[in-house]
C-alpha positions as CSV (number, residue, x, y, z in Angstrom):
1,M,26.8,-41.1,-7.0
2,N,25.4,-42.7,-10.2
3,N,26.6,-41.3,-13.9
4,W,23.5,-39.8,-14.8
5,T,23.4,-37.8,-11.4
6,R,27.0,-36.4,-12.2
7,T,26.5,-35.4,-15.6
8,A,23.3,-33.9,-14.8
9,L,24.6,-32.0,-11.9
10,K,27.3,-30.5,-14.2
11,T,24.4,-29.3,-16.7
12,L,22.6,-27.6,-14.6
13,S,26.2,-25.4,-13.2
14,S,27.0,-25.1,-16.9
15,D,23.4,-23.3,-17.6
16,Q,23.9,-21.1,-15.3
17,L,27.5,-20.0,-15.8
18,R,26.0,-19.1,-19.5
19,T,23.6,-17.3,-18.2
20,S,24.8,-13.6,-17.4
21,D,22.9,-11.6,-14.0
22,T,20.2,-9.7,-15.1
23,H,19.6,-6.0,-15.9
24,L,18.4,-3.3,-12.6
25,Y,16.7,-0.1,-14.6
26,L,16.5,2.6,-13.0
27,L,13.5,4.4,-14.4
28,D,13.0,7.8,-15.1
29,I,10.2,9.0,-12.8
30,P,9.7,12.7,-12.8
31,G,7.2,12.6,-10.6
32,L,9.3,11.1,-8.0
33,S,12.4,13.4,-7.9
34,G,14.7,12.4,-4.9
35,I,13.3,8.4,-4.8
36,D,15.1,6.1,-7.5
37,I,13.2,3.4,-8.4
38,Y,14.9,0.7,-9.8
39,L,13.8,-2.7,-11.7
40,K,16.1,-6.0,-12.0
41,D,15.0,-7.7,-15.5
42,E,13.9,-11.2,-14.9
43,S,12.9,-11.6,-18.1
44,T,16.8,-12.2,-19.8
45,H,16.6,-15.8,-18.7
46,P,16.9,-18.1,-21.4
47,T,13.0,-19.4,-20.2
48,G,12.4,-15.6,-20.0
49,S,11.1,-15.1,-16.1
50,L,11.9,-15.4,-12.8
51,K,11.4,-18.5,-12.0
52,H,14.3,-19.4,-14.6
53,R,16.2,-19.4,-11.2
54,L,13.8,-21.1,-9.4
55,A,13.7,-24.1,-11.8
56,R,17.1,-24.9,-11.3
57,S,17.1,-25.0,-7.5
58,L,14.0,-26.9,-7.3
59,F,16.0,-29.6,-10.1
60,L,19.1,-29.5,-8.5
61,H,17.2,-30.0,-4.6
62,A,15.8,-32.8,-6.1
63,I,18.5,-34.5,-7.7
64,C,20.7,-34.2,-4.9
65,S,17.5,-35.3,-2.2
66,G,17.7,-38.6,-4.7
67,K,14.3,-37.7,-5.9
68,V,15.1,-37.4,-9.9
69,H,16.8,-39.8,-11.9
70,Q,17.2,-40.4,-15.0
71,G,14.2,-41.4,-17.0
72,T,12.3,-39.5,-14.2
73,H,8.4,-38.5,-15.5
74,I,9.1,-34.7,-14.1
75,V,4.8,-33.3,-12.9
76,E,4.4,-29.4,-11.3
77,A,1.8,-27.8,-10.8
78,S,2.1,-24.7,-12.5
79,S,0.3,-21.3,-13.9
80,G,2.6,-21.3,-16.8
81,S,6.4,-19.5,-16.1
82,T,7.4,-22.2,-14.1
83,A,6.3,-25.5,-16.1
84,V,8.0,-23.5,-19.4
85,S,11.6,-23.1,-17.5
86,E,10.7,-27.2,-15.8
87,A,10.3,-27.8,-19.0
88,Y,13.4,-26.4,-20.6
89,F,15.3,-27.5,-17.6
90,A,13.6,-31.7,-18.2
91,K,14.7,-30.9,-21.5
92,L,18.3,-29.9,-21.2
93,L,18.6,-33.5,-19.2
94,G,16.4,-35.6,-21.4
95,L,13.2,-36.4,-19.0
96,P,9.7,-36.1,-19.6
97,F,7.7,-33.3,-18.2
98,T,4.2,-32.6,-17.9
99,A,2.9,-29.1,-16.9
100,V,-0.5,-29.2,-14.7
101,M,-2.0,-26.1,-15.8
102,P,-5.3,-23.7,-15.0
103,R,-7.3,-24.0,-18.6
104,S,-7.0,-20.4,-18.5
105,T,-3.5,-19.7,-19.1
106,T,-2.1,-17.7,-21.9
107,S,-1.9,-19.7,-25.1
108,K,1.4,-18.3,-25.6
109,K,2.6,-20.2,-22.2
110,V,1.5,-23.5,-23.5
111,E,3.1,-22.8,-27.0
112,Q,6.8,-23.0,-25.0
113,V,5.9,-26.0,-23.0
114,K,4.8,-27.2,-25.7
115,H,7.7,-26.1,-27.8
116,L,10.1,-27.6,-25.6
117,G,8.7,-30.7,-25.1
118,G,6.9,-30.9,-22.5
119,H,3.2,-32.0,-22.4
120,C,-0.1,-30.0,-20.8
121,H,-2.9,-30.8,-18.8
122,F,-5.5,-28.8,-18.0
123,V,-7.9,-28.7,-15.0
124,D,-11.0,-25.9,-15.1
125,N,-10.1,-24.2,-11.5
126,G,-6.7,-23.2,-10.4
127,S,-7.4,-24.9,-6.8
128,Q,-7.5,-28.3,-8.7
129,V,-3.8,-28.0,-9.8
130,Y,-1.8,-29.5,-6.7
131,A,-4.3,-32.7,-6.9
132,E,-3.9,-33.7,-10.3
133,A,-0.5,-33.0,-10.9
134,E,0.1,-35.5,-7.7
135,R,-2.1,-38.0,-9.0
136,L,-0.4,-37.6,-12.5
137,A,3.3,-38.2,-10.9
138,Q,2.1,-41.2,-9.6
139,Q,-0.3,-42.8,-12.0
140,N,3.7,-42.2,-14.6
141,N,5.7,-43.4,-11.3
142,G,7.6,-40.1,-11.6
143,H,8.1,-37.0,-9.4
144,Y,5.6,-34.1,-8.3
145,M,8.9,-31.3,-7.9
146,D,6.0,-29.2,-6.1
147,Q,7.4,-25.2,-6.1
148,F,4.5,-24.7,-3.7
149,T,6.5,-26.2,-1.4
150,Y,9.9,-26.4,-2.0
151,A,10.5,-23.1,-3.3
152,E,11.1,-21.8,-0.6
153,R,13.9,-24.6,0.8
154,A,15.7,-24.9,-3.1
155,T,17.7,-22.0,-3.2
156,D,20.2,-20.8,-0.7
157,W,18.8,-17.5,0.5
158,R,22.6,-17.1,2.1
159,G,24.2,-16.3,-1.4
160,N,25.0,-18.5,-4.7
161,N,24.1,-16.1,-6.8
162,N,20.5,-15.8,-5.8
163,I,18.2,-12.6,-6.5
164,A,18.7,-10.8,-3.4
165,E,22.6,-11.6,-3.5
166,S,22.5,-10.2,-7.0
167,I,20.1,-6.9,-5.8
168,F,22.3,-5.6,-3.7
169,R,25.9,-6.5,-5.1
170,Q,24.3,-4.6,-8.5
171,L,23.1,-1.7,-5.9
172,A,26.6,-1.2,-4.1
173,E,27.7,1.9,-6.2
174,E,24.3,3.6,-6.3
175,P,23.5,6.8,-4.5
176,H,21.2,5.2,-2.5
177,P,22.7,1.8,-2.0
178,I,20.7,0.0,0.9
179,P,17.2,0.4,-0.8
180,R,13.6,2.0,1.6
181,A,12.5,-1.3,0.9
182,I,11.9,-4.4,-1.6
183,V,8.5,-4.7,-3.2
184,M,7.9,-8.1,-4.4
185,S,4.5,-10.0,-5.1
186,A,4.0,-14.0,-4.1
187,G,3.1,-16.6,-6.4
188,T,5.2,-19.8,-4.5
189,G,6.4,-17.6,-1.9
190,G,9.8,-18.7,-2.7
191,T,10.9,-15.7,-3.8
192,S,9.9,-13.2,-1.1
193,A,11.6,-15.9,1.0
194,T,15.0,-15.6,0.0
195,L,14.3,-11.7,0.0
196,G,12.9,-11.6,3.9
197,R,15.8,-14.5,5.0
198,Y,19.3,-12.6,3.1
199,I,17.7,-8.9,4.6
200,R,18.1,-9.9,8.1
201,Y,21.2,-12.0,7.7
202,L,23.1,-8.9,6.8
203,G,21.4,-7.1,8.8
204,L,20.6,-4.5,6.5
205,D,17.9,-1.6,7.0
206,T,15.9,-2.4,4.7
207,Q,12.0,-3.8,4.8
208,L,10.2,-6.7,2.1
209,V,7.1,-5.7,1.5
210,V,4.6,-7.6,-0.6
211,V,2.4,-7.3,-3.0
212,D,-1.0,-9.8,-3.3
213,P,-3.4,-9.5,-6.1
214,E,-7.3,-9.8,-6.0
215,H,-8.4,-13.2,-5.8
216,S,-5.3,-14.2,-3.4
217,V,-5.6,-15.7,0.8
218,F,-2.1,-14.5,1.5
219,Y,-3.1,-10.7,2.1
220,D,-6.0,-12.3,4.4
221,S,-4.0,-14.4,6.1
222,F,-0.5,-12.6,6.6
223,Q,-3.5,-10.2,8.3
224,S,-5.0,-12.4,10.2
225,G,-2.3,-15.3,10.9
226,D,-4.7,-17.8,9.8
227,C,-3.4,-20.1,7.3
228,D,-6.4,-22.2,6.2
229,L,-7.7,-19.8,4.3
230,V,-8.9,-20.8,1.3
231,S,-10.4,-19.0,-2.3
232,Q,-12.4,-20.5,-4.9
233,A,-12.3,-17.6,-7.5
234,N,-9.9,-17.9,-10.1
235,G,-7.2,-15.4,-10.0
236,R,-6.4,-12.6,-13.8
237,I,-2.4,-11.8,-12.7
238,E,-0.9,-14.9,-13.9
239,G,2.1,-15.9,-11.7
240,I,1.4,-14.1,-8.0
241,G,-1.6,-14.7,-5.8
242,R,-2.9,-18.2,-4.6
243,P,-6.5,-20.3,-3.9
244,R,-5.2,-21.3,-0.4
245,V,-2.0,-20.1,1.7
246,E,1.1,-22.6,0.2
247,A,3.7,-24.1,2.3
248,S,6.5,-21.8,1.2
249,F,5.0,-18.8,2.0
250,V,6.3,-17.1,4.7
251,P,4.9,-14.5,6.2
252,S,7.1,-13.9,8.9
253,V,10.0,-12.0,7.4
254,I,7.7,-10.0,5.4
255,D,7.9,-6.5,6.8
256,E,4.8,-5.2,5.3
257,M,1.7,-6.5,3.4
258,I,0.0,-4.5,0.2
259,K,-3.2,-6.1,-2.0
260,V,-3.6,-4.4,-5.7
261,P,-6.5,-3.9,-7.2
262,D,-6.2,-6.0,-10.9
263,A,-7.0,-2.9,-12.7
264,A,-4.2,-0.8,-11.4
265,S,-2.1,-3.7,-11.8
266,I,-2.7,-3.9,-15.5
267,A,-2.6,0.3,-15.7
268,T,0.4,-0.3,-14.5
269,L,2.5,-2.1,-16.7
270,H,0.7,0.3,-19.5
271,W,2.3,2.8,-18.2
272,L,5.5,1.4,-17.9
273,T,5.8,0.4,-21.5
274,P,6.9,3.8,-22.9
275,I,9.2,4.0,-19.5
276,L,11.1,0.7,-20.3
277,G,10.6,0.5,-24.1
278,R,9.1,-2.6,-23.2
279,K,6.3,-5.0,-22.6
280,A,5.4,-6.1,-19.1
281,G,3.3,-9.0,-17.1
282,G,0.9,-8.5,-14.9
283,S,2.9,-9.0,-12.2
284,T,5.2,-7.2,-12.9
285,G,2.6,-4.0,-12.8
286,T,1.3,-5.5,-9.4
287,N,4.8,-4.8,-8.3
288,L,5.4,-1.6,-9.4
289,W,1.8,-0.5,-8.1
290,G,2.8,-1.5,-4.4
291,V,6.9,0.4,-5.4
292,L,4.7,3.8,-6.5
293,Q,2.4,3.6,-3.5
294,L,5.7,3.6,-1.4
295,A,7.4,6.1,-3.2
296,K,4.2,8.6,-2.5
297,R,4.4,7.3,0.9
298,M,8.4,8.9,1.1
299,Q,7.8,11.9,-0.5
300,A,4.9,13.1,1.1
301,N,7.2,13.2,4.4
302,G,9.9,14.7,2.9
303,E,12.1,11.7,2.5
304,R,14.5,10.4,0.2
305,G,16.3,6.7,-1.2
306,S,15.5,4.0,-3.1
307,L,13.4,1.4,-3.6
308,V,13.3,-1.7,-6.0
309,T,11.2,-4.1,-7.8
310,L,11.3,-7.0,-10.1
311,M,10.3,-7.1,-13.7
312,C,9.2,-11.2,-13.5
313,D,8.9,-12.2,-17.2
314,S,7.9,-10.6,-20.4
315,G,4.8,-8.7,-21.7
316,E,4.9,-10.6,-25.1
317,R,3.6,-13.5,-23.4
318,Y,0.3,-11.6,-22.6
319,L,-0.6,-10.1,-26.2
320,D,-3.9,-11.8,-26.4
321,T,-4.4,-11.0,-22.3
322,Y,-3.5,-7.7,-20.5
323,Y,-2.9,-5.7,-24.1
324,N,-6.1,-7.0,-26.1
325,P,-8.5,-3.8,-25.0
326,E,-11.5,-6.0,-25.4
327,W,-10.1,-8.3,-23.3
328,V,-8.9,-6.2,-20.2
329,A,-12.3,-4.9,-20.7
330,E,-14.3,-8.0,-20.7
331,H,-12.3,-9.5,-17.6
332,I,-11.0,-6.2,-15.8
333,G,-12.4,-3.4,-16.0
334,D,-12.2,-0.1,-16.1
335,L,-8.9,1.3,-16.0
336,T,-9.2,5.2,-16.6
337,P,-8.9,6.3,-12.4
338,Y,-5.5,4.2,-12.0
339,H,-4.5,5.8,-15.6
340,E,-5.3,9.4,-14.0
341,Q,-2.8,8.3,-10.8
342,L,-0.6,7.0,-12.8
343,A,-0.4,10.4,-15.5
344,Q,0.3,12.6,-11.8
345,L,3.9,11.2,-12.1
346,S,4.5,11.2,-15.8
């Protein structure tokens, strides 16, 4: 092992030690008495999202696999948050970085990548990011990080400060320490794979429920078993859902999937704001809508217990989209039916 590799691994380890664990909030929802709903806030990572954990794992995996060396140009295909996190670690290690992103990516994420010294390369359709990222990596004699292939294998799902271990450690003294379900959306599928494997590894009586937005093929693939599905439509909930079934999506560890309308996702994140006192991103709305459907199901059956989901990033990145009424009206549509359903829980 050369000196640069030793220094790089020490730098990544130091970053992890400096980063305290993220908070697990108990939400106050009067209409769901007897059911405790927890929201793990991943927006407090240094790069503002759940993808900070993934990016560190991807860099560790690539360096220890001998694919990244001093001066290696890192290229990634991303809808935004992973690009921001990888730009952070590339800067930390002194490596050039290029993110291949859909042109529709929010301006805040583009600004953050550039602020961290990265370069943004745009494509017109989300389905084009893969081939273009691979082409640029070859052109620059660099390394295509390929989160959509390596997310499920780069993280140590048995422990080592992964998201699943953190959740169950934080729940240990709660009234219902073993949740009825953990609800998570899928982008790469890496986080859902980690959660599902950890649950099975410890033999826990917890279900993994994965929620999927419109224009994503994960739900249909899970239901049909067809892993070759492809969609030409652009998704509107950034960071989750994909136009193809990614290699890092592991359906065999998922107990149930729920398809969530995009309007429900956006209505839910607006509903959450006064409860949490902060704005969340669109994927959090998708996650929480799924949790609320499970909670109402439990309530109808007279059951008590807990449910957990994740706040993947902050809503400050989406002020010009999900929190802009004009944008919502044009791109999402009428939220009124979902606002009315959510109001019944307050």
